[in-house]
C-alpha positions, 0 to 999 in steps of 0.5 A, spaced: 072 160 108 073 166 113 077 172 112 082 170 118 084 163 115 091 162 115 094 157 110 101 154 109 102 151 102 108 147 100 111 148 093 106 154 092 110 158 087 107 154 081 102 149 078 097 146 083 101 150 089 100 157 086 093 156 083 091 153 091 094 160 093 091 164 089 084 161 090 085 162 098 087 169 097 081 170 093 077 168 099 080 172 104 085 168 107 092 169 109 097 165 105 104 163 106 108 159 101 115 156 100 118 153 094 125 151 092 125 155 085 127 161 087 125 164 080 118 162 081 118 165 088 121 172 085 115 171 080 110 170 085 113 176 089 112 181 083 105 179 081 102 177 088 104 181 094 099 179 098 102 172 098 108 171 103 114 167 100 120 163 103 125 159 100 125 152 103 127 145 101 121 141 105 125 134 104 130 137 109 127 137 117 131 143 119 129 147 114 122 145 114 122 146 122 124 153 121 120 155 115 113 153 119 115 157 125 116 163 121 110 162 117 106 161 123 109 167 126 107 171 120 100 168 120 099 168 127 097 161 127 095 156 122 088 153 120 090 149 114 096 146 111 097 144 104 102 139 103 103 139 096 111 138 094 113 133 090 117 130 084 116 126 079 122 121 080 125 117 075 121 114 069 125 107 068 125 100 069 126 098 077 133 095 075 135 102 072 133 106 078 139 108 083 138 108 091 139 115 091 133 116 086 129 112 090 130 116 096 130 122 093 123 121 091 120 118 097 124 124 101 120 129 097 114 126 096 112 123 103 118 125 108 116 132 107 109 131 109 111 128 115 116 134 116 111 139 115 106 136 119 110 134 126 112 142 126 105 144 124 101 140 129 101 144 135 099 150 132 093 147 128 091 144 135 089 152 137 085 153 130 077 153 130 078 150 123 084 146 123 085 142 116 091 138 113 091 136 106 096 132 103 097 131 095 097 124 093 096 122 086 092 117 082 098 113 083 097 112 090 091 107 089 093 103 083 100 101 080 104 105 075 109 101 071 116 104 071 114 109 076 115 105 082 118 110 087 113 115 085 107 110 086 110 108 093 111 115 096 104 116 094 101 110 097 105 112 103 101 119 103 094 115 104 097 111 109 100 117 113 093 121 112 089 115 114 093 114 120 093 122 122 086 123 121 085 118 127 090 120 131 088 128 131 081 127 130 080 128 138 083 135 136 078 136 131 084 136 126 081 134 119 086 130 115 085 128 108 088 126 101 087 129 094 089 124 088 090 128 082 089 124 075 093 126 069 094 134 071 096 138 065 103 141 066 111 141 065 112 135 070 106 131 066 110 132 059 116 130 062 114 123 064 110 122 057 116 124 054 120 119 058 115 114 057 115 115 049 123 114 049 123 108 053 117 105 049 120 107 042 113 110 040 111 117 039 109 123 044 102 123 041 101 116 042 103 115 049 099 121 051 093 118 047 094 112 051 094 115 058 088 119 057 084 113 054 084 110 061 080 116 063 072 117 062 073 124 061 078 124 056 082 130 058 087 133 063 086 135 070 087 143 071 091 145 077 085 149 078 080 143 079 085 141 085 085 148 088 077 148 088 077 141 092 082 143 097 079 150 098 072 146 099 076 141 104 079 147 108 072 151 109 067 150 114 063 146 108 068 140 109 068 140 117 066 133 117 070 130 112 076 127 114 081 121 113 079 121 106 083 119 099 079 124 094 080 123 087 080 128 082 081 125 076 075 124 071 074 117 073 081 114 071 081 107 071 089 105 070 095 108 069 100 106 063 
């Protein structure tokens, strides 16, 4: 990573997004993040003055276009776009999921990536080290009962990644997807609590079962994901494109 790297990260005010922003910053990059959590954005402003912050709902195409254009102007271009925004969506049987819940999950987890990429491409084509990194999930390569909107969106991220790696390869723009496994944090806690409720078993039982399907039986940390993103964005990843890369401790199934 050079000290001129220009990086945009969506949902960058907490979790994987913030860890990734900090990792890029530590390697001399210029970073702009967006988020819909205004309190988290304010916290980033206070703690990391070097990170430029903006409020943006990337599921909204008009907001996203404005955000990308402002960010590119602040950075003086774009070298790396990290599409990190996502939500867990409903944890429920398919017959109990509303059309609105379905659409919202796909819009945030998948359409937001389209929104960011379509506006960023013209800037990325001018970069000498252009990289798009889309955050998918282990749910993007296996089934996930009671999480069908989320899994559908994350499978879609893989299709988007593969297609754009071909489409943008002539411009030396690399496009890859990261597939986190069971990541420690509030979102995962919420999912496990809902599953415990639906199955009428304890949180500890659901957690133990989820981790039992991984060869390395512990949570993935946000820093593990950030490290992989940093590698792909640097010159070290110059010939890696069109890949769906799991960071999951060898997760074999999702429960």
